[in-house]
C-alpha positions as CSV (number, residue, x, y, z in Angstrom):
1,X,122.1,122.1,111.5
2,X,119.4,120.9,113.8
3,X,116.9,118.4,113.2
4,X,113.0,117.3,114.7
5,X,112.5,114.8,116.2
6,X,109.5,113.8,116.0
7,X,107.5,110.8,118.0
8,X,105.3,107.9,117.6
9,X,104.8,108.2,114.2
10,X,103.5,105.0,112.2
11,X,105.2,103.8,108.6
12,X,103.8,101.7,105.9
13,X,104.6,98.0,105.9
14,X,103.9,97.9,101.5
15,X,104.8,101.1,99.6
16,X,102.0,100.5,97.0
17,X,97.9,100.5,97.7
18,X,97.6,97.0,96.2
19,X,99.8,95.4,98.5
20,X,98.7,96.9,101.7
21,X,94.9,96.4,100.8
22,X,96.0,92.1,99.9
23,X,97.2,93.2,103.6
24,X,93.6,94.0,104.7
25,X,91.8,90.9,103.5
26,X,90.2,88.9,105.7
27,X,88.8,85.0,104.4
28,X,86.0,86.1,102.3
29,X,86.3,89.4,101.2
30,X,87.6,89.8,97.6
31,X,88.7,93.1,95.4
32,X,87.0,93.8,91.9
33,X,87.6,95.9,88.9
34,X,91.2,94.7,88.0
35,X,92.4,94.2,84.4
36,X,94.1,90.9,83.2
37,X,97.4,93.3,82.7
38,X,96.8,95.0,86.1
39,X,95.5,91.1,88.1
40,X,99.1,89.2,86.2
41,X,101.0,92.2,87.9
42,X,100.2,91.5,91.0
43,X,100.0,88.1,91.7
44,X,103.9,87.7,92.5
45,X,103.0,89.4,96.1
46,X,100.3,85.9,96.5
47,X,104.1,83.8,97.3
48,X,106.3,86.7,99.3
49,X,107.6,86.5,102.2
50,X,104.8,88.6,103.8
51,X,101.4,86.4,102.5
52,X,103.2,82.9,102.7
53,X,100.3,81.9,105.2
54,X,97.5,82.9,102.9
55,X,95.8,81.9,100.3
56,X,94.2,84.2,96.8
57,X,92.4,83.1,94.1
58,X,90.9,84.8,91.4
59,X,88.6,85.0,88.2
60,X,87.2,86.3,85.1
61,X,84.2,88.2,85.7
62,X,81.9,88.7,82.9
63,X,82.7,92.1,81.6
64,X,86.3,91.5,81.3
65,X,87.5,92.2,84.1
66,X,88.7,90.1,87.1
67,X,88.4,90.1,91.3
68,X,90.7,88.3,93.5
69,X,89.5,86.2,96.9
70,X,91.1,85.8,100.0
71,X,90.0,82.2,100.6
72,X,92.3,81.0,103.6
């Protein structure tokens, strides 16, 4: 059996799109349109070792959606 060796293929740092987007947020950037269920399920990512040096906050918007900001 032969295998094809490929070089310089980038790997993904995160498996979920949300954590990938969270990693790309700069201070002052935000992600909106999240439901309460989504927001609270994603909240655990804020405390992982990958995001320990960053701070996030979230608030409910007027139309029952939530918005997440990177503050530090």
